[in-house]
mmCIF file of the N, C-alpha and C atoms, coordinates in Angstrom:
data_MODEL
# 
_entry.id   MODEL 
# 
loop_
_atom_site.group_PDB 
_atom_site.id 
_atom_site.type_symbol 
_atom_site.label_atom_id 
_atom_site.label_alt_id 
_atom_site.label_comp_id 
_atom_site.label_asym_id 
_atom_site.label_entity_id 
_atom_site.label_seq_id 
_atom_site.pdbx_PDB_ins_code 
_atom_site.Cartn_x 
_atom_site.Cartn_y 
_atom_site.Cartn_z 
_atom_site.occupancy 
_atom_site.B_iso_or_equiv 
_atom_site.pdbx_formal_charge 
_atom_site.auth_seq_id 
_atom_site.auth_comp_id 
_atom_site.auth_asym_id 
_atom_site.auth_atom_id 
_atom_site.pdbx_PDB_model_num 
ATOM 1   N N  . MET A 1 1  ? -51.556  26.226  -47.527 1.00 0.00 ? 1  MET A N  1 
ATOM 2   C CA . MET A 1 1  ? -50.977  24.903  -47.454 1.00 0.00 ? 1  MET A CA 1 
ATOM 3   C C  . MET A 1 1  ? -50.387  24.632  -46.069 1.00 0.00 ? 1  MET A C  1 
ATOM 4   N N  . ALA A 1 2  ? -49.797  25.655  -45.464 1.00 0.00 ? 2  ALA A N  1 
ATOM 5   C CA . ALA A 1 2  ? -49.189  25.499  -44.138 1.00 0.00 ? 2  ALA A CA 1 
ATOM 6   C C  . ALA A 1 2  ? -50.250  25.193  -43.083 1.00 0.00 ? 2  ALA A C  1 
ATOM 7   N N  . ALA A 1 3  ? -51.445  25.761  -43.253 1.00 0.00 ? 3  ALA A N  1 
ATOM 8   C CA . ALA A 1 3  ? -52.523  25.522  -42.293 1.00 0.00 ? 3  ALA A CA 1 
ATOM 9   C C  . ALA A 1 3  ? -52.943  24.060  -42.324 1.00 0.00 ? 3  ALA A C  1 
ATOM 10  N N  . GLN A 1 4  ? -52.984  23.471  -43.518 1.00 0.00 ? 4  GLN A N  1 
ATOM 11  C CA . GLN A 1 4  ? -53.351  22.053  -43.636 1.00 0.00 ? 4  GLN A CA 1 
ATOM 12  C C  . GLN A 1 4  ? -52.311  21.172  -42.975 1.00 0.00 ? 4  GLN A C  1 
ATOM 13  N N  . GLU A 1 5  ? -51.044  21.480  -43.184 1.00 0.00 ? 5  GLU A N  1 
ATOM 14  C CA . GLU A 1 5  ? -49.970  20.692  -42.590 1.00 0.00 ? 5  GLU A CA 1 
ATOM 15  C C  . GLU A 1 5  ? -50.024  20.776  -41.068 1.00 0.00 ? 5  GLU A C  1 
ATOM 16  N N  . THR A 1 6  ? -50.297  21.964  -40.557 1.00 0.00 ? 6  THR A N  1 
ATOM 17  C CA . THR A 1 6  ? -50.404  22.145  -39.112 1.00 0.00 ? 6  THR A CA 1 
ATOM 18  C C  . THR A 1 6  ? -51.588  21.352  -38.563 1.00 0.00 ? 6  THR A C  1 
ATOM 19  N N  . ALA A 1 7  ? -52.702  21.361  -39.299 1.00 0.00 ? 7  ALA A N  1 
ATOM 20  C CA . ALA A 1 7  ? -53.888  20.617  -38.870 1.00 0.00 ? 7  ALA A CA 1 
ATOM 21  C C  . ALA A 1 7  ? -53.602  19.122  -38.863 1.00 0.00 ? 7  ALA A C  1 
ATOM 22  N N  . VAL A 1 8  ? -52.896  18.647  -39.875 1.00 0.00 ? 8  VAL A N  1 
ATOM 23  C CA . VAL A 1 8  ? -52.564  17.227  -39.946 1.00 0.00 ? 8  VAL A CA 1 
ATOM 24  C C  . VAL A 1 8  ? -51.633  16.852  -38.798 1.00 0.00 ? 8  VAL A C  1 
ATOM 25  N N  . GLN A 1 9  ? -50.644  17.692  -38.519 1.00 0.00 ? 9  GLN A N  1 
ATOM 26  C CA . GLN A 1 9  ? -49.720  17.426  -37.418 1.00 0.00 ? 9  GLN A CA 1 
ATOM 27  C C  . GLN A 1 9  ? -50.461  17.437  -36.085 1.00 0.00 ? 9  GLN A C  1 
ATOM 28  N N  . GLY A 1 10 ? -51.418  18.361  -35.939 1.00 0.00 ? 10 GLY A N  1 
ATOM 29  C CA . GLY A 1 10 ? -52.208  18.422  -34.709 1.00 0.00 ? 10 GLY A CA 1 
ATOM 30  C C  . GLY A 1 10 ? -53.041  17.169  -34.527 1.00 0.00 ? 10 GLY A C  1 
ATOM 31  N N  . THR A 1 11 ? -53.643  16.709  -35.613 1.00 0.00 ? 11 THR A N  1 
ATOM 32  C CA . THR A 1 11 ? -54.459  15.496  -35.554 1.00 0.00 ? 11 THR A CA 1 
ATOM 33  C C  . THR A 1 11 ? -53.589  14.292  -35.240 1.00 0.00 ? 11 THR A C  1 
ATOM 34  N N  . THR A 1 12 ? -52.446  14.216  -35.880 1.00 0.00 ? 12 THR A N  1 
ATOM 35  C CA . THR A 1 12 ? -51.533  13.100  -35.647 1.00 0.00 ? 12 THR A CA 1 
ATOM 36  C C  . THR A 1 12 ? -51.050  13.083  -34.200 1.00 0.00 ? 12 THR A C  1 
ATOM 37  N N  . SER A 1 13 ? -50.701  14.238  -33.676 1.00 0.00 ? 13 SER A N  1 
ATOM 38  C CA . SER A 1 13 ? -50.216  14.281  -32.293 1.00 0.00 ? 13 SER A CA 1 
ATOM 39  C C  . SER A 1 13 ? -51.326  13.923  -31.307 1.00 0.00 ? 13 SER A C  1 
ATOM 40  N N  . ARG A 1 14 ? -52.568  14.287  -31.618 1.00 0.00 ? 14 ARG A N  1 
ATOM 41  C CA . ARG A 1 14 ? -53.677  13.918  -30.730 1.00 0.00 ? 14 ARG A CA 1 
ATOM 42  C C  . ARG A 1 14 ? -53.881  12.406  -30.727 1.00 0.00 ? 14 ARG A C  1 
ATOM 43  N N  . TRP A 1 15 ? -53.764  11.768  -31.905 1.00 0.00 ? 15 TRP A N  1 
ATOM 44  C CA . TRP A 1 15 ? -53.904  10.309  -31.973 1.00 0.00 ? 15 TRP A CA 1 
ATOM 45  C C  . TRP A 1 15 ? -52.781  9.630   -31.208 1.00 0.00 ? 15 TRP A C  1 
ATOM 46  N N  . LYS A 1 16 ? -51.550  10.125  -31.364 1.00 0.00 ? 16 LYS A N  1 
ATOM 47  C CA . LYS A 1 16 ? -50.421  9.543   -30.635 1.00 0.00 ? 16 LYS A CA 1 
ATOM 48  C C  . LYS A 1 16 ? -50.638  9.658   -29.131 1.00 0.00 ? 16 LYS A C  1 
ATOM 49  N N  . LYS A 1 17 ? -51.095  10.824  -28.687 1.00 0.00 ? 17 LYS A N  1 
ATOM 50  C CA . LYS A 1 17 ? -51.366  11.029  -27.259 1.00 0.00 ? 17 LYS A CA 1 
ATOM 51  C C  . LYS A 1 17 ? -52.461  10.077  -26.789 1.00 0.00 ? 17 LYS A C  1 
ATOM 52  N N  . PHE A 1 18 ? -53.506  9.929   -27.594 1.00 0.00 ? 18 PHE A N  1 
ATOM 53  C CA . PHE A 1 18 ? -54.615  9.034   -27.247 1.00 0.00 ? 18 PHE A CA 1 
ATOM 54  C C  . PHE A 1 18 ? -54.110  7.611   -27.039 1.00 0.00 ? 18 PHE A C  1 
ATOM 55  N N  . PHE A 1 19 ? -53.320  7.105   -27.994 1.00 0.00 ? 19 PHE A N  1 
ATOM 56  C CA . PHE A 1 19 ? -52.836  5.731   -27.881 1.00 0.00 ? 19 PHE A CA 1 
ATOM 57  C C  . PHE A 1 19 ? -51.832  5.559   -26.744 1.00 0.00 ? 19 PHE A C  1 
ATOM 58  N N  . ARG A 1 20 ? -51.032  6.570   -26.454 1.00 0.00 ? 20 ARG A N  1 
ATOM 59  C CA . ARG A 1 20 ? -50.140  6.513   -25.298 1.00 0.00 ? 20 ARG A CA 1 
ATOM 60  C C  . ARG A 1 20 ? -50.950  6.392   -24.007 1.00 0.00 ? 20 ARG A C  1 
ATOM 61  N N  . GLU A 1 21 ? -52.025  7.174   -23.919 1.00 0.00 ? 21 GLU A N  1 
ATOM 62  C CA . GLU A 1 21 ? -52.867  7.131   -22.718 1.00 0.00 ? 21 GLU A CA 1 
ATOM 63  C C  . GLU A 1 21 ? -53.608  5.807   -22.598 1.00 0.00 ? 21 GLU A C  1 
ATOM 64  N N  . VAL A 1 22 ? -54.056  5.264   -23.734 1.00 0.00 ? 22 VAL A N  1 
ATOM 65  C CA . VAL A 1 22 ? -54.723  3.956   -23.714 1.00 0.00 ? 22 VAL A CA 1 
ATOM 66  C C  . VAL A 1 22 ? -53.753  2.899   -23.201 1.00 0.00 ? 22 VAL A C  1 
ATOM 67  N N  . LYS A 1 23 ? -52.530  2.915   -23.709 1.00 0.00 ? 23 LYS A N  1 
ATOM 68  C CA . LYS A 1 23 ? -51.520  1.951   -23.280 1.00 0.00 ? 23 LYS A CA 1 
ATOM 69  C C  . LYS A 1 23 ? -51.250  2.087   -21.779 1.00 0.00 ? 23 LYS A C  1 
ATOM 70  N N  . ALA A 1 24 ? -51.169  3.313   -21.294 1.00 0.00 ? 24 ALA A N  1 
ATOM 71  C CA . ALA A 1 24 ? -50.931  3.536   -19.867 1.00 0.00 ? 24 ALA A CA 1 
ATOM 72  C C  . ALA A 1 24 ? -52.088  3.004   -19.028 1.00 0.00 ? 24 ALA A C  1 
ATOM 73  N N  . GLU A 1 25 ? -53.309  3.215   -19.477 1.00 0.00 ? 25 GLU A N  1 
ATOM 74  C CA . GLU A 1 25 ? -54.478  2.733   -18.733 1.00 0.00 ? 25 GLU A CA 1 
ATOM 75  C C  . GLU A 1 25 ? -54.548  1.212   -18.743 1.00 0.00 ? 25 GLU A C  1 
ATOM 76  N N  . LEU A 1 26 ? -54.205  0.593   -19.876 1.00 0.00 ? 26 LEU A N  1 
ATOM 77  C CA . LEU A 1 26 ? -54.249  -0.871  -19.945 1.00 0.00 ? 26 LEU A CA 1 
ATOM 78  C C  . LEU A 1 26 ? -53.213  -1.507  -19.023 1.00 0.00 ? 26 LEU A C  1 
ATOM 79  N N  . LYS A 1 27 ? -52.130  -0.813  -18.735 1.00 0.00 ? 27 LYS A N  1 
ATOM 80  C CA . LYS A 1 27 ? -51.147  -1.332  -17.795 1.00 0.00 ? 27 LYS A CA 1 
ATOM 81  C C  . LYS A 1 27 ? -51.693  -1.336  -16.367 1.00 0.00 ? 27 LYS A C  1 
ATOM 82  N N  . LYS A 1 28 ? -52.668  -0.484  -16.085 1.00 0.00 ? 28 LYS A N  1 
ATOM 83  C CA . LYS A 1 28 ? -53.263  -0.405  -14.754 1.00 0.00 ? 28 LYS A CA 1 
ATOM 84  C C  . LYS A 1 28 ? -54.323  -1.478  -14.512 1.00 0.00 ? 28 LYS A C  1 
ATOM 85  N N  . VAL A 1 29 ? -54.789  -2.118  -15.572 1.00 0.00 ? 29 VAL A N  1 
ATOM 86  C CA . VAL A 1 29 ? -55.869  -3.097  -15.468 1.00 0.00 ? 29 VAL A CA 1 
ATOM 87  C C  . VAL A 1 29 ? -55.378  -4.335  -14.730 1.00 0.00 ? 29 VAL A C  1 
ATOM 88  N N  . SER A 1 30 ? -56.219  -4.845  -13.854 1.00 0.00 ? 30 SER A N  1 
ATOM 89  C CA . SER A 1 30 ? -55.919  -6.091  -13.144 1.00 0.00 ? 30 SER A CA 1 
ATOM 90  C C  . SER A 1 30 ? -56.523  -7.227  -13.972 1.00 0.00 ? 30 SER A C  1 
ATOM 91  N N  . TRP A 1 31 ? -55.695  -7.872  -14.786 1.00 0.00 ? 31 TRP A N  1 
ATOM 92  C CA . TRP A 1 31 ? -56.172  -8.925  -15.669 1.00 0.00 ? 31 TRP A CA 1 
ATOM 93  C C  . TRP A 1 31 ? -56.376  -10.212 -14.884 1.00 0.00 ? 31 TRP A C  1 
ATOM 94  N N  . PRO A 1 32 ? -57.440  -10.986 -15.188 1.00 0.00 ? 32 PRO A N  1 
ATOM 95  C CA . PRO A 1 32 ? -57.671  -12.246 -14.469 1.00 0.00 ? 32 PRO A CA 1 
ATOM 96  C C  . PRO A 1 32 ? -56.637  -13.308 -14.878 1.00 0.00 ? 32 PRO A C  1 
ATOM 97  N N  . THR A 1 33 ? -56.417  -14.238 -13.965 1.00 0.00 ? 33 THR A N  1 
ATOM 98  C CA . THR A 1 33 ? -55.544  -15.359 -14.292 1.00 0.00 ? 33 THR A CA 1 
ATOM 99  C C  . THR A 1 33 ? -56.302  -16.304 -15.223 1.00 0.00 ? 33 THR A C  1 
ATOM 100 N N  . ARG A 1 34 ? -55.591  -17.254 -15.786 1.00 0.00 ? 34 ARG A N  1 
ATOM 101 C CA . ARG A 1 34 ? -56.232  -18.217 -16.693 1.00 0.00 ? 34 ARG A CA 1 
ATOM 102 C C  . ARG A 1 34 ? -57.346  -18.978 -15.964 1.00 0.00 ? 34 ARG A C  1 
ATOM 103 N N  . GLN A 1 35 ? -57.069  -19.395 -14.722 1.00 0.00 ? 35 GLN A N  1 
ATOM 104 C CA . GLN A 1 35 ? -58.062  -20.147 -13.951 1.00 0.00 ? 35 GLN A CA 1 
ATOM 105 C C  . GLN A 1 35 ? -59.287  -19.281 -13.635 1.00 0.00 ? 35 GLN A C  1 
ATOM 106 N N  . GLU A 1 36 ? -59.067  -18.024 -13.282 1.00 0.00 ? 36 GLU A N  1 
ATOM 107 C CA . GLU A 1 36 ? -60.196  -17.122 -13.020 1.00 0.00 ? 36 GLU A CA 1 
ATOM 108 C C  . GLU A 1 36 ? -61.026  -16.915 -14.284 1.00 0.00 ? 36 GLU A C  1 
ATOM 109 N N  . LEU A 1 37 ? -60.355  -16.764 -15.411 1.00 0.00 ? 37 LEU A N  1 
ATOM 110 C CA . LEU A 1 37 ? -61.053  -16.565 -16.675 1.00 0.00 ? 37 LEU A CA 1 
ATOM 111 C C  . LEU A 1 37 ? -61.925  -17.771 -17.022 1.00 0.00 ? 37 LEU A C  1 
ATOM 112 N N  . ILE A 1 38 ? -61.388  -18.968 -16.823 1.00 0.00 ? 38 ILE A N  1 
ATOM 113 C CA . ILE A 1 38 ? -62.160  -20.190 -17.080 1.00 0.00 ? 38 ILE A CA 1 
ATOM 114 C C  . ILE A 1 38 ? -63.356  -20.252 -16.134 1.00 0.00 ? 38 ILE A C  1 
ATOM 115 N N  . SER A 1 39 ? -63.131  -19.936 -14.867 1.00 0.00 ? 39 SER A N  1 
ATOM 116 C CA . SER A 1 39 ? -64.201  -19.967 -13.876 1.00 0.00 ? 39 SER A CA 1 
ATOM 117 C C  . SER A 1 39 ? -65.300  -18.951 -14.219 1.00 0.00 ? 39 SER A C  1 
ATOM 118 N N  . TYR A 1 40 ? -64.900  -17.723 -14.526 1.00 0.00 ? 40 TYR A N  1 
ATOM 119 C CA . TYR A 1 40 ? -65.875  -16.679 -14.864 1.00 0.00 ? 40 TYR A CA 1 
ATOM 120 C C  . TYR A 1 40 ? -66.641  -17.032 -16.139 1.00 0.00 ? 40 TYR A C  1 
ATOM 121 N N  . SER A 1 41 ? -65.950  -17.604 -17.100 1.00 0.00 ? 41 SER A N  1 
ATOM 122 C CA . SER A 1 41 ? -66.614  -17.996 -18.350 1.00 0.00 ? 41 SER A CA 1 
ATOM 123 C C  . SER A 1 41 ? -67.654  -19.076 -18.094 1.00 0.00 ? 41 SER A C  1 
ATOM 124 N N  . GLY A 1 42 ? -67.312  -20.024 -17.212 1.00 0.00 ? 42 GLY A N  1 
ATOM 125 C CA . GLY A 1 42 ? -68.270  -21.071 -16.848 1.00 0.00 ? 42 GLY A CA 1 
ATOM 126 C C  . GLY A 1 42 ? -69.500  -20.493 -16.171 1.00 0.00 ? 42 GLY A C  1 
ATOM 127 N N  . ILE A 1 43 ? -69.289  -19.529 -15.292 1.00 0.00 ? 43 ILE A N  1 
ATOM 128 C CA . ILE A 1 43 ? -70.415  -18.892 -14.597 1.00 0.00 ? 43 ILE A CA 1 
ATOM 129 C C  . ILE A 1 43 ? -71.315  -18.177 -15.600 1.00 0.00 ? 43 ILE A C  1 
ATOM 130 N N  . VAL A 1 44 ? -70.719  -17.469 -16.539 1.00 0.00 ? 44 VAL A N  1 
ATOM 131 C CA . VAL A 1 44 ? -71.497  -16.761 -17.557 1.00 0.00 ? 44 VAL A CA 1 
ATOM 132 C C  . VAL A 1 44 ? -72.269  -17.763 -18.413 1.00 0.00 ? 44 VAL A C  1 
ATOM 133 N N  . PHE A 1 45 ? -71.620  -18.849 -18.814 1.00 0.00 ? 45 PHE A N  1 
ATOM 134 C CA . PHE A 1 45 ? -72.277  -19.860 -19.648 1.00 0.00 ? 45 PHE A CA 1 
ATOM 135 C C  . PHE A 1 45 ? -73.481  -20.462 -18.930 1.00 0.00 ? 45 PHE A C  1 
ATOM 136 N N  . VAL A 1 46 ? -73.300  -20.857 -17.680 1.00 0.00 ? 46 VAL A N  1 
ATOM 137 C CA . VAL A 1 46 ? -74.403  -21.443 -16.907 1.00 0.00 ? 46 VAL A CA 1 
ATOM 138 C C  . VAL A 1 46 ? -75.521  -20.417 -16.714 1.00 0.00 ? 46 VAL A C  1 
ATOM 139 N N  . SER A 1 47 ? -75.172  -19.168 -16.456 1.00 0.00 ? 47 SER A N  1 
ATOM 140 C CA . SER A 1 47 ? -76.175  -18.117 -16.276 1.00 0.00 ? 47 SER A CA 1 
ATOM 141 C C  . SER A 1 47 ? -76.984  -17.894 -17.549 1.00 0.00 ? 47 SER A C  1 
ATOM 142 N N  . VAL A 1 48 ? -76.313  -17.867 -18.683 1.00 0.00 ? 48 VAL A N  1 
ATOM 143 C CA . VAL A 1 48 ? -77.014  -17.671 -19.957 1.00 0.00 ? 48 VAL A CA 1 
ATOM 144 C C  . VAL A 1 48 ? -77.959  -18.835 -20.231 1.00 0.00 ? 48 VAL A C  1 
ATOM 145 N N  . ILE A 1 49 ? -77.507  -20.048 -20.009 1.00 0.00 ? 49 ILE A N  1 
ATOM 146 C CA . ILE A 1 49 ? -78.361  -21.224 -20.215 1.00 0.00 ? 49 ILE A CA 1 
ATOM 147 C C  . ILE A 1 49 ? -79.567  -21.165 -19.277 1.00 0.00 ? 49 ILE A C  1 
ATOM 148 N N  . THR A 1 50 ? -79.344  -20.829 -18.010 1.00 0.00 ? 50 THR A N  1 
ATOM 149 C CA . THR A 1 50 ? -80.429  -20.765 -17.023 1.00 0.00 ? 50 THR A CA 1 
ATOM 150 C C  . THR A 1 50 ? -81.465  -19.714 -17.414 1.00 0.00 ? 50 THR A C  1 
ATOM 151 N N  . VAL A 1 51 ? -81.020  -18.524 -17.759 1.00 0.00 ? 51 VAL A N  1 
ATOM 152 C CA . VAL A 1 51 ? -81.954  -17.455 -18.138 1.00 0.00 ? 51 VAL A CA 1 
ATOM 153 C C  . VAL A 1 51 ? -82.681  -17.817 -19.431 1.00 0.00 ? 51 VAL A C  1 
ATOM 154 N N  . SER A 1 52 ? -81.992  -18.453 -20.357 1.00 0.00 ? 52 SER A N  1 
ATOM 155 C CA . SER A 1 52 ? -82.637  -18.870 -21.607 1.00 0.00 ? 52 SER A CA 1 
ATOM 156 C C  . SER A 1 52 ? -83.756  -19.864 -21.342 1.00 0.00 ? 52 SER A C  1 
ATOM 157 N N  . ILE A 1 53 ? -83.508  -20.823 -20.455 1.00 0.00 ? 53 ILE A N  1 
ATOM 158 C CA . ILE A 1 53 ? -84.536  -21.810 -20.105 1.00 0.00 ? 53 ILE A CA 1 
ATOM 159 C C  . ILE A 1 53 ? -85.715  -21.127 -19.416 1.00 0.00 ? 53 ILE A C  1 
ATOM 160 N N  . LEU A 1 54 ? -85.433  -20.192 -18.516 1.00 0.00 ? 54 LEU A N  1 
ATOM 161 C CA . LEU A 1 54 ? -86.522  -19.480 -17.837 1.00 0.00 ? 54 LEU A CA 1 
ATOM 162 C C  . LEU A 1 54 ? -87.367  -18.674 -18.831 1.00 0.00 ? 54 LEU A C  1 
ATOM 163 N N  . ILE A 1 55 ? -86.721  -17.999 -19.752 1.00 0.00 ? 55 ILE A N  1 
ATOM 164 C CA . ILE A 1 55 ? -87.462  -17.229 -20.767 1.00 0.00 ? 55 ILE A CA 1 
ATOM 165 C C  . ILE A 1 55 ? -88.293  -18.168 -21.626 1.00 0.00 ? 55 ILE A C  1 
ATOM 166 N N  . TRP A 1 56 ? -87.724  -19.324 -21.992 1.00 0.00 ? 56 TRP A N  1 
ATOM 167 C CA . TRP A 1 56 ? -88.461  -20.301 -22.801 1.00 0.00 ? 56 TRP A CA 1 
ATOM 168 C C  . TRP A 1 56 ? -89.688  -20.818 -22.036 1.00 0.00 ? 56 TRP A C  1 
ATOM 169 N N  . LEU A 1 57 ? -89.530  -21.092 -20.748 1.00 0.00 ? 57 LEU A N  1 
ATOM 170 C CA . LEU A 1 57 ? -90.656  -21.578 -19.950 1.00 0.00 ? 57 LEU A CA 1 
ATOM 171 C C  . LEU A 1 57 ? -91.766  -20.529 -19.840 1.00 0.00 ? 57 LEU A C  1 
ATOM 172 N N  . VAL A 1 58 ? -91.396  -19.297 -19.558 1.00 0.00 ? 58 VAL A N  1 
ATOM 173 C CA . VAL A 1 58 ? -92.389  -18.221 -19.444 1.00 0.00 ? 58 VAL A CA 1 
ATOM 174 C C  . VAL A 1 58 ? -93.075  -17.996 -20.791 1.00 0.00 ? 58 VAL A C  1 
ATOM 175 N N  . ASP A 1 59 ? -92.306  -18.027 -21.873 1.00 0.00 ? 59 ASP A N  1 
ATOM 176 C CA . ASP A 1 59 ? -92.878  -17.860 -23.200 1.00 0.00 ? 59 ASP A CA 1 
ATOM 177 C C  . ASP A 1 59 ? -93.855  -18.992 -23.514 1.00 0.00 ? 59 ASP A C  1 
ATOM 178 N N  . SER A 1 60 ? -93.490  -20.214 -23.169 1.00 0.00 ? 60 SER A N  1 
ATOM 179 C CA . SER A 1 60 ? -94.376  -21.362 -23.407 1.00 0.00 ? 60 SER A CA 1 
ATOM 180 C C  . SER A 1 60 ? -95.662  -21.225 -22.594 1.00 0.00 ? 60 SER A C  1 
ATOM 181 N N  . LEU A 1 61 ? -95.535  -20.782 -21.357 1.00 0.00 ? 61 LEU A N  1 
ATOM 182 C CA . LEU A 1 61 ? -96.698  -20.587 -20.498 1.00 0.00 ? 61 LEU A CA 1 
ATOM 183 C C  . LEU A 1 61 ? -97.639  -19.539 -21.093 1.00 0.00 ? 61 LEU A C  1 
ATOM 184 N N  . PHE A 1 62 ? -97.079  -18.397 -21.497 1.00 0.00 ? 62 PHE A N  1 
ATOM 185 C CA . PHE A 1 62 ? -97.905  -17.357 -22.102 1.00 0.00 ? 62 PHE A CA 1 
ATOM 186 C C  . PHE A 1 62 ? -98.532  -17.823 -23.409 1.00 0.00 ? 62 PHE A C  1 
ATOM 187 N N  . ASN A 1 63 ? -97.805  -18.621 -24.163 1.00 0.00 ? 63 ASN A N  1 
ATOM 188 C CA . ASN A 1 63 ? -98.332  -19.143 -25.419 1.00 0.00 ? 63 ASN A CA 1 
ATOM 189 C C  . ASN A 1 63 ? -99.544  -20.045 -25.150 1.00 0.00 ? 63 ASN A C  1 
ATOM 190 N N  . GLU A 1 64 ? -99.423  -20.919 -24.161 1.00 0.00 ? 64 GLU A N  1 
ATOM 191 C CA . GLU A 1 64 ? -100.542 -21.794 -23.813 1.00 0.00 ? 64 GLU A CA 1 
ATOM 192 C C  . GLU A 1 64 ? -101.739 -21.002 -23.290 1.00 0.00 ? 64 GLU A C  1 
ATOM 193 N N  . LEU A 1 65 ? -101.475 -19.991 -22.462 1.00 0.00 ? 65 LEU A N  1 
ATOM 194 C CA . LEU A 1 65 ? -102.557 -19.157 -21.951 1.00 0.00 ? 65 LEU A CA 1 
ATOM 195 C C  . LEU A 1 65 ? -103.262 -18.423 -23.095 1.00 0.00 ? 65 LEU A C  1 
ATOM 196 N N  . LEU A 1 66 ? -102.510 -17.938 -24.033 1.00 0.00 ? 66 LEU A N  1 
ATOM 197 C CA . LEU A 1 66 ? -103.091 -17.246 -25.173 1.00 0.00 ? 66 LEU A CA 1 
ATOM 198 C C  . LEU A 1 66 ? -103.952 -18.189 -26.005 1.00 0.00 ? 66 LEU A C  1 
ATOM 199 N N  . HIS A 1 67 ? -103.484 -19.415 -26.208 1.00 0.00 ? 67 HIS A N  1 
ATOM 200 C CA . HIS A 1 67 ? -104.271 -20.400 -26.942 1.00 0.00 ? 67 HIS A CA 1 
ATOM 201 C C  . HIS A 1 67 ? -105.569 -20.730 -26.205 1.00 0.00 ? 67 HIS A C  1 
ATOM 202 N N  . LEU A 1 68 ? -105.521 -20.817 -24.874 1.00 0.00 ? 68 LEU A N  1 
ATOM 203 C CA . LEU A 1 68 ? -106.721 -21.098 -24.095 1.00 0.00 ? 68 LEU A CA 1 
ATOM 204 C C  . LEU A 1 68 ? -107.714 -19.934 -24.205 1.00 0.00 ? 68 LEU A C  1 
ATOM 205 N N  . ILE A 1 69 ? -107.215 -18.727 -24.199 1.00 0.00 ? 69 ILE A N  1 
ATOM 206 C CA . ILE A 1 69 ? -108.074 -17.549 -24.287 1.00 0.00 ? 69 ILE A CA 1 
ATOM 207 C C  . ILE A 1 69 ? -108.727 -17.451 -25.658 1.00 0.00 ? 69 ILE A C  1 
ATOM 208 N N  . LEU A 1 70 ? -107.971 -17.756 -26.693 1.00 0.00 ? 70 LEU A N  1 
ATOM 209 C CA . LEU A 1 70 ? -108.480 -17.586 -28.058 1.00 0.00 ? 70 LEU A CA 1 
ATOM 210 C C  . LEU A 1 70 ? -109.336 -18.739 -28.541 1.00 0.00 ? 70 LEU A C  1 
ATOM 211 N N  . ARG A 1 71 ? -109.388 -19.845 -27.846 1.00 0.00 ? 71 ARG A N  1 
ATOM 212 C CA . ARG A 1 71 ? -110.201 -20.987 -28.283 1.00 0.00 ? 71 ARG A CA 1 
ATOM 213 C C  . ARG A 1 71 ? -111.647 -20.768 -28.016 1.00 0.00 ? 71 ARG A C  1 
# 
C-alpha cells in the first residue's frame, strides 16, 4: 500500500512541476497587442481566401482538361 501512495505522490509532484514550468514559460511569451492580433488575423484571412481561390481555379482547369481528354 505504501508503494502505491509513493507512486501517487510522485505522479502528483511531477504534474505540479509540469504546470509550474508551463506557467513560467508562458510568462516569457511576447504576446501580440490587440492591434497586432487584428492585423495578423486579417493577413491570415486574406491569405486563406487567396489560396482557396487559386486551388479552385487550378481544380477547375484540371477538370476541364479531363473532360476534353475523355470526350
